[in-house]
C-alpha positions as CSV (number, residue, x, y, z in Angstrom):
1,M,113.3,-77.4,-54.7
2,F,116.2,-78.5,-52.9
3,G,118.7,-78.9,-55.8
4,L,117.9,-75.5,-57.1
5,I,118.6,-73.7,-53.4
6,L,121.6,-76.0,-53.7
7,H,122.6,-75.2,-57.4
8,G,122.1,-71.2,-56.6
9,V,124.5,-71.5,-53.4
10,G,126.9,-73.4,-55.2
11,G,126.8,-70.9,-58.2
12,T,127.1,-68.1,-55.9
13,F,130.0,-69.4,-53.8
14,L,131.9,-70.2,-57.4
15,F,131.1,-66.5,-58.7
16,L,132.5,-65.3,-55.8
17,L,135.7,-67.8,-55.5
18,W,136.0,-66.5,-59.4
19,I,136.2,-62.5,-58.3
20,W,138.6,-63.1,-55.0
21,A,141.3,-65.3,-57.4
22,V,141.0,-62.4,-60.6
23,L,141.7,-59.9,-57.9
24,D,143.9,-62.0,-56.1
25,V,146.2,-62.6,-59.2
26,I,146.2,-58.9,-59.6
27,A,147.2,-57.8,-56.5
28,T,149.8,-60.7,-56.3
29,D,153.4,-59.7,-56.7
30,N,154.9,-60.9,-59.7
31,I,157.9,-62.4,-57.9
32,L,155.8,-64.5,-55.6
33,I,153.9,-66.2,-58.1
34,R,154.6,-69.7,-58.7
35,S,154.4,-71.7,-61.9
36,L,153.8,-69.6,-64.5
37,P,153.5,-65.5,-65.5
38,K,151.0,-63.3,-63.9
39,T,149.5,-62.8,-67.0
40,T,149.2,-66.1,-67.9
41,W,147.3,-67.0,-64.7
42,L,144.8,-63.5,-65.1
43,M,143.9,-65.1,-68.9
44,L,143.5,-68.8,-67.3
45,V,141.4,-67.3,-64.2
46,L,139.2,-64.5,-66.9
47,F,138.5,-67.5,-69.3
48,I,138.2,-70.4,-67.5
49,P,136.5,-69.3,-64.2
50,S,135.7,-72.5,-62.2
51,I,139.0,-74.6,-63.2
52,G,141.2,-71.5,-63.6
53,A,140.4,-70.1,-59.8
54,V,140.8,-73.5,-58.4
55,A,144.2,-73.9,-60.1
56,W,145.3,-70.4,-58.9
57,I,144.5,-71.3,-55.3
58,L,146.8,-74.9,-55.7
59,L,149.3,-73.9,-58.0
60,G,150.1,-70.2,-58.7
61,R,149.7,-68.5,-55.2
62,P,152.7,-67.8,-53.1
63,E,152.9,-70.6,-50.6
64,G,151.9,-69.8,-46.9
65,A,149.4,-67.1,-48.4
66,G,146.6,-66.1,-46.1
67,I,143.2,-65.3,-47.0
68,S,144.2,-61.8,-48.0
69,L,144.2,-60.7,-51.6
70,G,147.5,-60.2,-53.2
71,G,149.5,-63.6,-51.1
72,Q,151.0,-61.1,-48.1
73,R,150.2,-61.7,-44.3
74,S,150.4,-58.4,-42.5
75,S,151.2,-60.7,-39.2
76,L,152.6,-63.5,-38.4
77,Y,150.8,-66.1,-35.3
78,V,154.1,-67.0,-33.4
79,D,153.8,-68.4,-30.0
80,G,150.0,-67.2,-29.1
81,E,150.9,-63.8,-30.3
82,Y,150.7,-61.8,-33.4
83,E,154.3,-60.5,-34.8
84,D,155.1,-58.2,-37.7
85,W,156.5,-60.7,-40.0
86,R,157.7,-57.3,-42.5
87,P,161.3,-56.7,-41.5
88,S,161.6,-53.3,-39.6
89,S,163.8,-50.9,-41.6
90,R,165.9,-49.7,-38.3
91,S,167.4,-53.4,-37.9
92,S,168.0,-54.3,-41.8
93,F,170.3,-53.2,-44.4
94,A,170.0,-53.8,-48.1
95,G,173.2,-54.5,-48.2
96,P,176.8,-54.9,-46.6
97,E,177.5,-51.5,-47.6
98,D,174.1,-49.9,-46.0
99,D,175.8,-51.0,-42.7
100,P,177.0,-47.9,-41.0
101,A,179.9,-50.3,-39.0
102,W,180.7,-51.3,-42.7
103,R,181.5,-47.8,-43.6
104,S,183.7,-47.1,-40.9
105,S,185.7,-50.1,-41.0
106,K,186.2,-49.7,-44.6
107,S,187.4,-46.0,-44.2
108,T,190.4,-47.1,-41.6
109,S,191.8,-50.0,-43.7
110,K,194.0,-49.7,-46.2
111,S,193.0,-49.4,-50.0
112,L,195.8,-51.7,-51.6
113,P,194.8,-55.1,-52.4
114,A,196.1,-58.0,-49.8
115,S,199.1,-58.8,-52.3
116,L,200.7,-55.4,-52.3
117,Q,200.0,-54.8,-48.7
118,D,203.4,-56.0,-47.4
119,D,206.1,-53.9,-46.1
120,E,208.3,-54.1,-49.2
121,P,209.0,-50.6,-50.5
122,L,207.5,-49.9,-54.2
123,A,211.3,-49.1,-55.7
124,I,212.0,-53.0,-54.8
125,R,209.4,-54.3,-56.3
126,E,209.6,-52.2,-59.7
127,R,213.0,-53.3,-59.6
128,K,212.4,-57.2,-59.2
129,L,209.5,-56.5,-61.8
130,L,211.9,-54.9,-64.8
131,E,214.4,-58.0,-63.7
132,K,211.7,-60.5,-64.6
133,E,211.0,-58.6,-67.8
134,A,214.5,-59.0,-69.1
135,E,214.8,-62.2,-68.0
136,L,211.6,-62.9,-70.1
137,A,213.0,-60.8,-73.2
138,K,216.5,-62.6,-73.1
139,R,214.4,-66.4,-73.2
140,E,211.9,-65.1,-76.0
141,A,215.2,-64.0,-78.3
142,E,217.1,-67.2,-77.5
143,L,213.9,-69.1,-78.6
144,D,213.6,-66.7,-81.6
145,S,217.3,-67.8,-82.6
146,A,217.1,-71.2,-82.2
147,E,214.0,-71.1,-84.2
148,R,215.9,-69.3,-87.3
149,D,218.8,-71.8,-86.8
150,S,216.6,-74.6,-87.1
151,K,214.9,-73.5,-90.4
152,A,218.2,-72.6,-92.0
153,A,219.6,-76.1,-91.1
154,E,216.4,-77.8,-92.8
155,P,217.2,-78.6,-96.5
156,D,215.1,-77.3,-99.0
157,D,212.7,-80.5,-100.4
158,E,212.3,-78.3,-103.6
159,S,215.5,-77.8,-104.7
160,D,216.4,-81.4,-104.4
161,A,214.0,-82.8,-106.3
């Protein structure tokens, strides 16, 4: 008799664990799930109830997840008090461009890259660039003429034979 009651309690516990695991897999965000994709965890828990539910708890649930469904805690117990673990929308920014201080600093700074933010006028930089281009063109012409001269100086192997 005692064995039947124990068996019934154990079966009921495993059934409730299985239901909870199925709902927890469904409610947990994809990005928080460990080890396997969400669909694979759902199939594992559905088709292998006892082993799948225990495997989900040990290997698939997000680390540090509370007992609530979805693996998310609504509050965090710190120093004897509960604190909200989610960042408030007032104090957090998604990126630096969302910060109003960043926007104001960008509007007052120069828009040129650091290499061009010197005091040298544009006309002088253009003149230096043209001089460098002329020097490169002169070097190319010298290399081309040296190459043509070396080809002309080489004897034809076919004509000597």
